[in-house]
N, C-alpha and C positions, 0 to 999 in steps of 0.2 A: 208585454205590458198592455194594459187596457186603460183608456181614458173614459171616465163616465162623467158627463155634465149633470150636476145636480141642479143647476140653474143657468140660464143663458141671458137673462135680461139686465137692463141697466137699473139705476137706483129707483126709478119711479114706475116700474112695470107693475101691472095688476093681473095680467093674463099669463104670466110665467113667473119663475122665481129669479131672484137676483143671482148674478154670476158667481158660481163656485163649482168645484169639481174634485174628483178623486182620481189619482193615478194608482193603479192596482197592478203590482208585479208579483204574480204567483202567491197571492194572499198577504203580501205586505202592502200597506196603504199609506199614501201621502194625501191628506185632504188639504185643499187650497181654498182659503176663505170659507165663510159660513153663511153668507147672505144676511138678510135683515131681521131674523128672528127664529122662533122655535120651529118654524117650518123646516129648518135644516134636518130635524130629527125624522120627520115624515118623508122628506126627500131621500134621505139615506135608506129608510125602510123600503120605500117604493123602488129604489134602485137595487134592492136585494142585499144591502149591507147592514150589519149590526154596528150601531154607533160605537160600541165598545172596541171595535176593531180599528177605529181611527186613532192609532197610537201616535202618529206623526201628523202635525197640523202646521201649516204655514199661513201666516196672515200678511197679506201684501201691504195693507195700510189701514188707517183708522176710520174711514168713512163708514157710516152706519149700515149701508147695504153690503158690506163685507165683514164687518166686525161683530154685529149683534148676535148672529148665529153662533159665533165663537163663545160669547158669554154663556149661551145655553150649553155648549159643549163643556165649558169649565164647570158649570153648575152640576151637570150630570156626572162628570168624572169625579168631582170632589164628593158629591153626595153619595155616590155608589161606593167610593173608597171608604167613606165614613161608615157605611152600613156593612162593609166587609164583602160587598158583591162585585168589586172590581179588583181583579188580580193584576199585579205587575205595575208598570209605570207608563207614563205618557209624556210627550214632548210637544211644546208649542214654540215655533220659531218665528221671530219677527225682529224688527228693529226696536230700539229702546223706547221710543214714544208709544208704540202699540203695547209693548209688554207692561210699561208703567200704567197705562190706561186700564188694561185688563186686570192688573193687580188691584188698582184703586176701585174699580167696579166690583170686583169680587169681595173685597173687604166691606164695601158699603151694602152689598146685596145678599151675601151669603152668611151663614153662621160661622163663628170662629172654629168650631170643630171640623168644618168643611175647608175653610181657607188654610187650615193647618197643613194641608197636603201640597199647597202651592210652594214651589221651590224645594219640595221634598220628593214626593213621588210624581207630582206633576211639574215637570221641568220647564221653566221659561228660559229659552235659549236665545240670547241676543245675536243677531247676525249683522255684519257690517259689509260695506261695499267691497266686493272682490273676495269675500271669505268663502272657503271651501269646507264642506262637511260631507260625511258619508251618510246618506239618508236612504232608507229601504234598499241598501246594497249598492247605491250609485253615487259617484262623486257629483256633488251638486254645488254650483257656484252661485252665490247671491249677488245681485247688483242693484245699486240705486238707479231707478229709471229717470231721475231728474225731474220729477213732477213739479209743476208750478202751483199745485193746490195743497198737497199734503205729502210729506215724505212717504215714498212708496218704493218697494223693492220687487224685482222680478227674480227669476232664477234660470239657470241653465243646467239641465241634468244630463249627464253622459250615460249613454246606453252601452252598446258594444260596437266594435269596429269603427270607432270615431263618430258614431251617430249621436245626435243631441236633440233633446226636447227643450224648447225655450218658451218660458212664460213671460210675456211682456207687461203684465199688469193690466190696468184698464185705461191707459193713455197711450198716445202714439209713441212708438219706440224712438228713443232719443239717440243722438250720435254716440253717447257713451255705451248704449246697449247694443249697437250694431255689430261689434266684433263677436258677441256671443251668438247672435242670430245668423251671421253670414254663413251660408252653406249648410244650415241646420236641416236635419231631416224633418223636424216638426217645429212649427212656430204657432203659438197661441196668441192671438192679437184681437183687441177690441175693434168693433165696427159699429158705431152708434146708429148708423142709418145708411140708406142708399145715397150715393152722390147726387142722383137725380132728385132726391128729396131733401137736400141739405138746406134749402130755403125754408122748409117746413120745420125741421128738427134742430137747426142751429148747432151742429156738432162742434164747429170751430170755436164758438163762444164758450162752450163747455170744455174745451181742449180735448176733443175726441176726434176720431177718424171716421171717414165714410168707407164703404166697401171698396170703392175705387182706390182710395188712399192706401188702405191696408194691402190690397192686392198689388199695387204698383211697388210698394216697399218690398213685399215678399219676392217679387220678380227681380227687383234690383239686387237683392241679397242672395239670390240663388236658392231660396227655400224650396223644399220638395213638397211639403204638405203644409197647408195653411188652414188653421181652425179659427173661425170667426165667432165672437161671442160679445156679450155686454151690449145688446142691441135694444132698440125700441120694440114695443110689442103691438103697434098698430097694424103692422103687416104680418102678424104671427102666422096666420093660416097659409100664407103664400110666401113666407120668409125664405124658405129653401129655394124655391123657384126664382124669386125676384133677385135675391142676393147672388145666386149662382149665375144668373144671366148677366148681371152687371160685372161680377168679379172675373168671369172667364174671359172677358174682353181685355183684361189687364194682367192676368196671371196664368202661366202655362202649366203650373204644377197641379197637384191634387187639392181641390178646394172643398172644405168641409164646413157645413153650416148646421150644427147639431141642434136638436130640440132638447128640452129638459128631459133628463133621465136616459138620454141616448148614449150608447157606448161606442167607442171607436177603438179598433185594435191598432196599437202602436207597433208597427213592424217595419 
């Protein structure tokens, strides 16, 4: 399996794209979130992907920096279905609030002959807390992260030999999510900024973590590989160096601070 970060930034970045990524398992893809606009299409292209191959899409929550790129994916899928240029089906997974919002936006923004495909060939699949589905050949459990801002879900995907990839969304992992991440081979967690710069970026006011916080949590849970994303972009040119230096003081596993379009082998 390969993880490709389409974007790594928080909501207000201008020097990189908003956080979203693709899990690619031998040509089967799960795209997670879409960032804040049509740039999702160019990010997929620059990452070497055909947007039509994103047949499985998971949306964590309704915030614009995660949702609006999905609106563009819905438009492209429905429009190409209408033109006869899109073969087969597609699936979008999320909780009810997000799916209702996507349907409403599609009805208001797209033509009836395009929205005709929603809940037909473009399946809107509601997920609930603790629900298990088979996605790209892997048992995947969705969980409510307990957000204080908007309902948000993460997921735990089982690989082989008991290994797991856990996506914690874009807020600190709550107590409810800890059982999914404990002992995980891979954990994807937000890190809004360096702890040493918390007074500059105010992560706690926004209910986000620092690099130190995320690394201490991963160490406590016995995670083997920690991927940090959803960061500020003021330190972008030195982000890897600075975040690694702070994080390695608190986490003994493998620490990954990817750039936009960077891929990581999940093994």
